N, CA, C and O atoms as a Maestro MAE file, in Angstrom:
{
 s_m_m2io_version
 :::
 2.0.0
}

f_m_ct {
 s_m_title
 :::
 protein
 m_atom[240] {
  # First column is atom index #
  i_m_mmod_type
  r_m_x_coord
  r_m_y_coord
  r_m_z_coord
  i_m_residue_number
  s_m_chain_name
  s_m_pdb_residue_name
  s_m_pdb_atom_name
  i_m_atomic_number
  :::
  1 25 -44.537 141.224 -108.230 1 A "MET " " N  " 7
  2 3 -45.147 140.079 -108.849 1 A "MET " " CA " 6
  3 2 -45.617 140.415 -110.262 1 A "MET " " C  " 6
  4 15 -45.438 139.615 -111.180 1 A "MET " " O  " 8
  5 25 -46.208 141.575 -110.438 2 A "ASN " " N  " 7
  6 3 -46.685 141.934 -111.767 2 A "ASN " " CA " 6
  7 2 -45.526 142.119 -112.740 2 A "ASN " " C  " 6
  8 15 -45.719 142.093 -113.956 2 A "ASN " " O  " 8
  9 25 -44.330 142.305 -112.207 3 A "ALA " " N  " 7
  10 3 -43.144 142.436 -113.049 3 A "ALA " " CA " 6
  11 2 -42.549 141.075 -113.373 3 A "ALA " " C  " 6
  12 15 -41.503 140.995 -114.017 3 A "ALA " " O  " 8
  13 25 -43.206 139.998 -112.933 4 A "GLY " " N  " 7
  14 3 -42.727 138.654 -113.231 4 A "GLY " " CA " 6
  15 2 -41.734 138.109 -112.226 4 A "GLY " " C  " 6
  16 15 -41.109 137.077 -112.469 4 A "GLY " " O  " 8
  17 25 -41.579 138.787 -111.100 5 A "ARG " " N  " 7
  18 3 -40.653 138.306 -110.059 5 A "ARG " " CA " 6
  19 2 -41.438 137.604 -108.959 5 A "ARG " " C  " 6
  20 15 -42.617 137.893 -108.757 5 A "ARG " " O  " 8
  21 25 -40.791 136.681 -108.243 6 A "PRO " " N  " 7
  22 3 -41.463 136.002 -107.132 6 A "PRO " " CA " 6
  23 2 -41.808 136.999 -106.021 6 A "PRO " " C  " 6
  24 15 -41.147 138.027 -105.869 6 A "PRO " " O  " 8
  25 25 -42.829 136.688 -105.264 7 A "GLN " " N  " 7
  26 3 -43.237 137.568 -104.168 7 A "GLN " " CA " 6
  27 2 -42.304 137.436 -102.970 7 A "GLN " " C  " 6
  28 15 -41.659 136.404 -102.787 7 A "GLN " " O  " 8
  29 25 -42.238 138.483 -102.159 8 A "LEU " " N  " 7
  30 3 -41.347 138.498 -101.006 8 A "LEU " " CA " 6
  31 2 -41.997 138.003 -99.720 8 A "LEU " " C  " 6
  32 15 -41.326 137.405 -98.879 8 A "LEU " " O  " 8
  33 25 -43.301 138.246 -99.558 9 A "TYR " " N  " 7
  34 3 -43.938 137.986 -98.270 9 A "TYR " " CA " 6
  35 2 -44.972 136.865 -98.270 9 A "TYR " " C  " 6
  36 15 -45.530 136.546 -97.221 9 A "TYR " " O  " 8
  37 25 -45.231 136.276 -99.403 10 A "GLY " " N  " 7
  38 3 -46.144 135.138 -99.458 10 A "GLY " " CA " 6
  39 2 -47.595 135.493 -99.219 10 A "GLY " " C  " 6
  40 15 -48.345 134.682 -98.675 10 A "GLY " " O  " 8
  41 25 -48.011 136.692 -99.615 11 A "THR " " N  " 7
  42 3 -49.387 137.110 -99.370 11 A "THR " " CA " 6
  43 2 -50.320 136.851 -100.542 11 A "THR " " C  " 6
  44 15 -51.538 136.945 -100.391 11 A "THR " " O  " 8
  45 25 -49.775 136.531 -101.697 12 A "GLN " " N  " 7
  46 3 -50.589 136.368 -102.897 12 A "GLN " " CA " 6
  47 2 -50.802 134.891 -103.224 12 A "GLN " " C  " 6
  48 15 -49.854 134.112 -103.322 12 A "GLN " " O  " 8
  49 25 -52.078 134.531 -103.389 13 A "PHE " " N  " 7
  50 3 -52.446 133.157 -103.716 13 A "PHE " " CA " 6
  51 2 -53.251 133.149 -105.005 13 A "PHE " " C  " 6
  52 15 -53.805 134.171 -105.410 13 A "PHE " " O  " 8
  53 25 -53.310 131.994 -105.642 14 A "VAL " " N  " 7
  54 3 -54.063 131.819 -106.871 14 A "VAL " " CA " 6
  55 2 -54.587 130.389 -106.895 14 A "VAL " " C  " 6
  56 15 -53.994 129.494 -106.292 14 A "VAL " " O  " 8
  57 25 -55.701 130.175 -107.594 15 A "SER " " N  " 7
  58 3 -56.181 128.801 -107.740 15 A "SER " " CA " 6
  59 2 -55.460 128.156 -108.923 15 A "SER " " C  " 6
  60 15 -55.267 128.785 -109.964 15 A "SER " " O  " 8
  61 25 -55.069 126.905 -108.752 16 A "ASP " " N  " 7
  62 3 -54.376 126.192 -109.824 16 A "ASP " " CA " 6
  63 2 -55.386 125.601 -110.801 16 A "ASP " " C  " 6
  64 15 -56.587 125.837 -110.669 16 A "ASP " " O  " 8
  65 25 -54.916 124.846 -111.767 17 A "ASP " " N  " 7
  66 3 -55.782 124.269 -112.797 17 A "ASP " " CA " 6
  67 2 -56.849 123.339 -112.232 17 A "ASP " " C  " 6
  68 15 -57.877 123.113 -112.870 17 A "ASP " " O  " 8
  69 25 -56.608 122.798 -111.038 18 A "ASN " " N  " 7
  70 3 -57.569 121.901 -110.411 18 A "ASN " " CA " 6
  71 2 -58.476 122.623 -109.419 18 A "ASN " " C  " 6
  72 15 -59.298 121.993 -108.754 18 A "ASN " " O  " 8
  73 25 -58.326 123.956 -109.318 19 A "GLY " " N  " 7
  74 3 -59.141 124.735 -108.400 19 A "GLY " " CA " 6
  75 2 -58.612 124.798 -106.987 19 A "GLY " " C  " 6
  76 15 -59.281 125.337 -106.106 19 A "GLY " " O  " 8
  77 25 -57.421 124.256 -106.745 20 A "ALA " " N  " 7
  78 3 -56.823 124.293 -105.413 20 A "ALA " " CA " 6
  79 2 -56.076 125.613 -105.221 20 A "ALA " " C  " 6
  80 15 -55.456 126.120 -106.156 20 A "ALA " " O  " 8
  81 25 -56.136 126.155 -104.030 21 A "LEU " " N  " 7
  82 3 -55.462 127.399 -103.705 21 A "LEU " " CA " 6
  83 2 -53.981 127.151 -103.480 21 A "LEU " " C  " 6
  84 15 -53.609 126.267 -102.708 21 A "LEU " " O  " 8
  85 25 -53.132 127.924 -104.148 22 A "GLN " " N  " 7
  86 3 -51.684 127.792 -104.038 22 A "GLN " " CA " 6
  87 2 -51.060 129.172 -103.923 22 A "GLN " " C  " 6
  88 15 -51.560 130.123 -104.524 22 A "GLN " " O  " 8
  89 25 -49.960 129.305 -103.152 23 A "PRO " " N  " 7
  90 3 -49.290 130.601 -103.140 23 A "PRO " " CA " 6
  91 2 -48.601 130.831 -104.489 23 A "PRO " " C  " 6
  92 15 -48.109 129.893 -105.116 23 A "PRO " " O  " 8
  93 25 -48.577 132.070 -104.915 24 A "ARG " " N  " 7
  94 3 -47.792 132.400 -106.104 24 A "ARG " " CA " 6
  95 2 -46.328 132.173 -105.747 24 A "ARG " " C  " 6
  96 15 -45.992 132.103 -104.565 24 A "ARG " " O  " 8
  97 25 -45.450 132.057 -106.740 25 A "PRO " " N  " 7
  98 3 -44.038 131.787 -106.445 25 A "PRO " " CA " 6
  99 2 -43.463 132.755 -105.401 25 A "PRO " " C  " 6
  100 15 -43.742 133.954 -105.414 25 A "PRO " " O  " 8
  101 25 -42.659 132.196 -104.509 26 A "ILE " " N  " 7
  102 3 -42.081 132.952 -103.397 26 A "ILE " " CA " 6
  103 2 -40.570 132.989 -103.538 26 A "ILE " " C  " 6
  104 15 -39.930 131.956 -103.738 26 A "ILE " " O  " 8
  105 25 -40.004 134.184 -103.431 27 A "ASP " " N  " 7
  106 3 -38.564 134.372 -103.484 27 A "ASP " " CA " 6
  107 2 -37.932 133.850 -102.196 27 A "ASP " " C  " 6
  108 15 -38.393 134.174 -101.101 27 A "ASP " " O  " 8
  109 25 -36.901 133.060 -102.321 28 A "ARG " " N  " 7
  110 3 -36.145 132.521 -101.183 28 A "ARG " " CA " 6
  111 2 -37.058 132.041 -100.048 28 A "ARG " " C  " 6
  112 15 -37.050 132.617 -98.960 28 A "ARG " " O  " 8
  113 25 -37.839 130.993 -100.298 29 A "PRO " " N  " 7
  114 3 -38.802 130.529 -99.289 29 A "PRO " " CA " 6
  115 2 -38.164 130.131 -97.959 29 A "PRO " " C  " 6
  116 15 -38.834 130.137 -96.926 29 A "PRO " " O  " 8
  117 25 -36.889 129.787 -97.977 30 A "GLU " " N  " 7
  118 3 -36.229 129.392 -96.728 30 A "GLU " " CA " 6
  119 2 -36.129 130.548 -95.733 30 A "GLU " " C  " 6
  120 15 -35.976 130.308 -94.535 30 A "GLU " " O  " 8
  121 25 -36.210 131.782 -96.193 31 A "SER " " N  " 7
  122 3 -36.157 132.927 -95.277 31 A "SER " " CA " 6
  123 2 -37.473 133.708 -95.246 31 A "SER " " C  " 6
  124 15 -37.512 134.848 -94.782 31 A "SER " " O  " 8
  125 25 -38.535 133.098 -95.734 32 A "LEU " " N  " 7
  126 3 -39.841 133.761 -95.806 32 A "LEU " " CA " 6
  127 2 -40.323 134.215 -94.433 32 A "LEU " " C  " 6
  128 15 -40.717 135.371 -94.283 32 A "LEU " " O  " 8
  129 25 -40.306 133.353 -93.439 33 A "ASP " " N  " 7
  130 3 -40.823 133.734 -92.126 33 A "ASP " " CA " 6
  131 2 -39.991 134.842 -91.487 33 A "ASP " " C  " 6
  132 15 -40.536 135.660 -90.747 33 A "ASP " " O  " 8
  133 25 -38.700 134.889 -91.751 34 A "ASP " " N  " 7
  134 3 -37.871 135.988 -91.240 34 A "ASP " " CA " 6
  135 2 -38.313 137.312 -91.847 34 A "ASP " " C  " 6
  136 15 -38.437 138.311 -91.138 34 A "ASP " " O  " 8
  137 25 -38.555 137.326 -93.168 35 A "ARG " " N  " 7
  138 3 -39.019 138.558 -93.823 35 A "ARG " " CA " 6
  139 2 -40.398 138.960 -93.306 35 A "ARG " " C  " 6
  140 15 -40.655 140.138 -93.055 35 A "ARG " " O  " 8
  141 25 -41.278 137.978 -93.151 36 A "ARG " " N  " 7
  142 3 -42.626 138.275 -92.665 36 A "ARG " " CA " 6
  143 2 -42.569 138.860 -91.253 36 A "ARG " " C  " 6
  144 15 -43.256 139.839 -90.961 36 A "ARG " " O  " 8
  145 25 -41.762 138.271 -90.386 37 A "ALA " " N  " 7
  146 3 -41.650 138.773 -89.015 37 A "ALA " " CA " 6
  147 2 -41.099 140.199 -88.987 37 A "ALA " " C  " 6
  148 15 -41.526 141.014 -88.169 37 A "ALA " " O  " 8
  149 25 -40.167 140.495 -89.864 38 A "ALA " " N  " 7
  150 3 -39.549 141.824 -89.901 38 A "ALA " " CA " 6
  151 2 -40.545 142.934 -90.222 38 A "ALA " " C  " 6
  152 15 -40.323 144.091 -89.866 38 A "ALA " " O  " 8
  153 25 -41.646 142.584 -90.895 39 A "VAL " " N  " 7
  154 3 -42.661 143.599 -91.217 39 A "VAL " " CA " 6
  155 2 -43.958 143.385 -90.424 39 A "VAL " " C  " 6
  156 15 -44.987 143.983 -90.739 39 A "VAL " " O  " 8
  157 25 -43.902 142.531 -89.395 40 A "GLY " " N  " 7
  158 3 -45.039 142.353 -88.501 40 A "GLY " " CA " 6
  159 2 -46.097 141.373 -88.968 40 A "GLY " " C  " 6
  160 15 -47.224 141.408 -88.475 40 A "GLY " " O  " 8
  161 25 -45.762 140.497 -89.911 41 A "LEU " " N  " 7
  162 3 -46.710 139.495 -90.391 41 A "LEU " " CA " 6
  163 2 -46.565 138.185 -89.616 41 A "LEU " " C  " 6
  164 15 -45.487 137.861 -89.117 41 A "LEU " " O  " 8
  165 25 -47.660 137.442 -89.525 42 A "ASP " " N  " 7
  166 3 -47.643 136.123 -88.891 42 A "ASP " " CA " 6
  167 2 -46.805 135.159 -89.719 42 A "ASP " " C  " 6
  168 15 -46.557 135.413 -90.898 42 A "ASP " " O  " 8
  169 25 -46.362 134.049 -89.115 43 A "PRO " " N  " 7
  170 3 -45.652 133.026 -89.890 43 A "PRO " " CA " 6
  171 2 -46.499 132.571 -91.076 43 A "PRO " " C  " 6
  172 15 -47.728 132.565 -91.008 43 A "PRO " " O  " 8
  173 25 -45.835 132.195 -92.148 44 A "PHE " " N  " 7
  174 3 -46.518 131.821 -93.370 44 A "PHE " " CA " 6
  175 2 -47.485 130.664 -93.161 44 A "PHE " " C  " 6
  176 15 -48.577 130.677 -93.728 44 A "PHE " " O  " 8
  177 25 -47.119 129.670 -92.371 45 A "ALA " " N  " 7
  178 3 -47.995 128.507 -92.161 45 A "ALA " " CA " 6
  179 2 -49.339 128.937 -91.583 45 A "ALA " " C  " 6
  180 15 -50.377 128.400 -91.971 45 A "ALA " " O  " 8
  181 25 -49.333 129.901 -90.658 46 A "GLU " " N  " 7
  182 3 -50.582 130.393 -90.080 46 A "GLU " " CA " 6
  183 2 -51.400 131.142 -91.127 46 A "GLU " " C  " 6
  184 15 -52.612 130.954 -91.229 46 A "GLU " " O  " 8
  185 25 -50.735 131.984 -91.898 47 A "TYR " " N  " 7
  186 3 -51.414 132.754 -92.937 47 A "TYR " " CA " 6
  187 2 -51.992 131.824 -94.008 47 A "TYR " " C  " 6
  188 15 -53.120 132.013 -94.464 47 A "TYR " " O  " 8
  189 25 -51.214 130.830 -94.397 48 A "GLU " " N  " 7
  190 3 -51.670 129.881 -95.407 48 A "GLU " " CA " 6
  191 2 -52.905 129.121 -94.914 48 A "GLU " " C  " 6
  192 15 -53.846 128.906 -95.678 48 A "GLU " " O  " 8
  193 25 -52.903 128.721 -93.656 49 A "ALA " " N  " 7
  194 3 -54.063 128.013 -93.098 49 A "ALA " " CA " 6
  195 2 -55.297 128.918 -93.122 49 A "ALA " " C  " 6
  196 15 -56.398 128.457 -93.422 49 A "ALA " " O  " 8
  197 25 -55.119 130.189 -92.810 50 A "THR " " N  " 7
  198 3 -56.227 131.136 -92.859 50 A "THR " " CA " 6
  199 2 -56.741 131.283 -94.281 50 A "THR " " C  " 6
  200 15 -57.951 131.271 -94.506 50 A "THR " " O  " 8
  201 25 -55.845 131.420 -95.234 51 A "MET " " N  " 7
  202 3 -56.240 131.557 -96.635 51 A "MET " " CA " 6
  203 2 -57.029 130.331 -97.104 51 A "MET " " C  " 6
  204 15 -58.042 130.469 -97.789 51 A "MET " " O  " 8
  205 25 -56.570 129.151 -96.740 52 A "HIS " " N  " 7
  206 3 -57.276 127.925 -97.136 52 A "HIS " " CA " 6
  207 2 -58.653 127.841 -96.479 52 A "HIS " " C  " 6
  208 15 -59.609 127.365 -97.091 52 A "HIS " " O  " 8
  209 25 -58.750 128.301 -95.244 53 A "SER " " N  " 7
  210 3 -60.035 128.299 -94.554 53 A "SER " " CA " 6
  211 2 -61.019 129.244 -95.246 53 A "SER " " C  " 6
  212 15 -62.180 128.891 -95.458 53 A "SER " " O  " 8
  213 25 -60.560 130.423 -95.591 54 A "ILE " " N  " 7
  214 3 -61.402 131.384 -96.304 54 A "ILE " " CA " 6
  215 2 -61.797 130.829 -97.662 54 A "ILE " " C  " 6
  216 15 -62.955 130.929 -98.067 54 A "ILE " " O  " 8
  217 25 -60.832 130.241 -98.369 55 A "TRP " " N  " 7
  218 3 -61.075 129.682 -99.704 55 A "TRP " " CA " 6
  219 2 -62.119 128.564 -99.654 55 A "TRP " " C  " 6
  220 15 -62.963 128.453 -100.543 55 A "TRP " " O  " 8
  221 25 -62.054 127.750 -98.621 56 A "ALA " " N  " 7
  222 3 -62.993 126.629 -98.499 56 A "ALA " " CA " 6
  223 2 -64.430 127.134 -98.349 56 A "ALA " " C  " 6
  224 15 -65.371 126.477 -98.794 56 A "ALA " " O  " 8
  225 25 -64.593 128.284 -97.731 57 A "ARG " " N  " 7
  226 3 -65.927 128.861 -97.542 57 A "ARG " " CA " 6
  227 2 -66.417 129.613 -98.773 57 A "ARG " " C  " 6
  228 15 -67.620 129.727 -99.004 57 A "ARG " " O  " 8
  229 25 -65.455 130.135 -99.579 58 A "ASN " " N  " 7
  230 3 -65.808 131.006 -100.705 58 A "ASN " " CA " 6
  231 2 -65.018 130.691 -101.963 58 A "ASN " " C  " 6
  232 15 -64.388 131.598 -102.508 58 A "ASN " " O  " 8
  233 25 -65.014 129.460 -102.457 59 A "PRO " " N  " 7
  234 3 -64.224 129.167 -103.666 59 A "PRO " " CA " 6
  235 2 -64.803 129.902 -104.873 59 A "PRO " " C  " 6
  236 15 -66.003 130.165 -104.953 59 A "PRO " " O  " 8
  237 25 -63.902 130.225 -105.812 60 A "THR " " N  " 7
  238 3 -64.373 130.895 -107.029 60 A "THR " " CA " 6
  239 2 -64.273 129.959 -108.203 60 A "THR " " C  " 6
  240 15 -64.621 130.334 -109.323 60 A "THR " " O  " 8
  :::
 }
 m_bond[239] {
  # First column is bond index #
  i_m_from
  i_m_to
  i_m_order
  :::
  1 1 2 1
  2 2 3 1
  3 3 4 2
  4 3 5 1
  5 5 6 1
  6 6 7 1
  7 7 8 2
  8 7 9 1
  9 9 10 1
  10 10 11 1
  11 11 12 2
  12 11 13 1
  13 13 14 1
  14 14 15 1
  15 15 16 2
  16 15 17 1
  17 17 18 1
  18 18 19 1
  19 19 20 2
  20 19 21 1
  21 21 22 1
  22 22 23 1
  23 23 24 2
  24 23 25 1
  25 25 26 1
  26 26 27 1
  27 27 28 2
  28 27 29 1
  29 29 30 1
  30 30 31 1
  31 31 32 2
  32 31 33 1
  33 33 34 1
  34 34 35 1
  35 35 36 2
  36 35 37 1
  37 37 38 1
  38 38 39 1
  39 39 40 2
  40 39 41 1
  41 41 42 1
  42 42 43 1
  43 43 44 2
  44 43 45 1
  45 45 46 1
  46 46 47 1
  47 47 48 2
  48 47 49 1
  49 49 50 1
  50 50 51 1
  51 51 52 2
  52 51 53 1
  53 53 54 1
  54 54 55 1
  55 55 56 2
  56 55 57 1
  57 57 58 1
  58 58 59 1
  59 59 60 2
  60 59 61 1
  61 61 62 1
  62 62 63 1
  63 63 64 2
  64 63 65 1
  65 65 66 1
  66 66 67 1
  67 67 68 2
  68 67 69 1
  69 69 70 1
  70 70 71 1
  71 71 72 2
  72 71 73 1
  73 73 74 1
  74 74 75 1
  75 75 76 2
  76 75 77 1
  77 77 78 1
  78 78 79 1
  79 79 80 2
  80 79 81 1
  81 81 82 1
  82 82 83 1
  83 83 84 2
  84 83 85 1
  85 85 86 1
  86 86 87 1
  87 87 88 2
  88 87 89 1
  89 89 90 1
  90 90 91 1
  91 91 92 2
  92 91 93 1
  93 93 94 1
  94 94 95 1
  95 95 96 2
  96 95 97 1
  97 97 98 1
  98 98 99 1
  99 99 100 2
  100 99 101 1
  101 101 102 1
  102 102 103 1
  103 103 104 2
  104 103 105 1
  105 105 106 1
  106 106 107 1
  107 107 108 2
  108 107 109 1
  109 109 110 1
  110 110 111 1
  111 111 112 2
  112 111 113 1
  113 113 114 1
  114 114 115 1
  115 115 116 2
  116 115 117 1
  117 117 118 1
  118 118 119 1
  119 119 120 2
  120 119 121 1
  121 121 122 1
  122 122 123 1
  123 123 124 2
  124 123 125 1
  125 125 126 1
  126 126 127 1
  127 127 128 2
  128 127 129 1
  129 129 130 1
  130 130 131 1
  131 131 132 2
  132 131 133 1
  133 133 134 1
  134 134 135 1
  135 135 136 2
  136 135 137 1
  137 137 138 1
  138 138 139 1
  139 139 140 2
  140 139 141 1
  141 141 142 1
  142 142 143 1
  143 143 144 2
  144 143 145 1
  145 145 146 1
  146 146 147 1
  147 147 148 2
  148 147 149 1
  149 149 150 1
  150 150 151 1
  151 151 152 2
  152 151 153 1
  153 153 154 1
  154 154 155 1
  155 155 156 2
  156 155 157 1
  157 157 158 1
  158 158 159 1
  159 159 160 2
  160 159 161 1
  161 161 162 1
  162 162 163 1
  163 163 164 2
  164 163 165 1
  165 165 166 1
  166 166 167 1
  167 167 168 2
  168 167 169 1
  169 169 170 1
  170 170 171 1
  171 171 172 2
  172 171 173 1
  173 173 174 1
  174 174 175 1
  175 175 176 2
  176 175 177 1
  177 177 178 1
  178 178 179 1
  179 179 180 2
  180 179 181 1
  181 181 182 1
  182 182 183 1
  183 183 184 2
  184 183 185 1
  185 185 186 1
  186 186 187 1
  187 187 188 2
  188 187 189 1
  189 189 190 1
  190 190 191 1
  191 191 192 2
  192 191 193 1
  193 193 194 1
  194 194 195 1
  195 195 196 2
  196 195 197 1
  197 197 198 1
  198 198 199 1
  199 199 200 2
  200 199 201 1
  201 201 202 1
  202 202 203 1
  203 203 204 2
  204 203 205 1
  205 205 206 1
  206 206 207 1
  207 207 208 2
  208 207 209 1
  209 209 210 1
  210 210 211 1
  211 211 212 2
  212 211 213 1
  213 213 214 1
  214 214 215 1
  215 215 216 2
  216 215 217 1
  217 217 218 1
  218 218 219 1
  219 219 220 2
  220 219 221 1
  221 221 222 1
  222 222 223 1
  223 223 224 2
  224 223 225 1
  225 225 226 1
  226 226 227 1
  227 227 228 2
  228 227 229 1
  229 229 230 1
  230 230 231 1
  231 231 232 2
  232 231 233 1
  233 233 234 1
  234 234 235 1
  235 235 236 2
  236 235 237 1
  237 237 238 1
  238 238 239 1
  239 239 240 2
  :::
 }
}
C-alpha cells in the first residue's frame, strides 16, 4: 500500500472527507474473500462490520 498499490487482504481502512470509515483500495475485490481465507482471515464483510463497530465507538 505504501508503494501506491491496492491492498491484498482488505485490512487497511481510512476515514474519507466526510469522516466515514472506508477500506483503502483493494486489488481484485472479486477474489478478496478467497485470499483472506487462504491466510486464515475472516470474510471481509465480517471484518468490515467489526471495523465500523470499533470506529463508531472511537472516531478520530
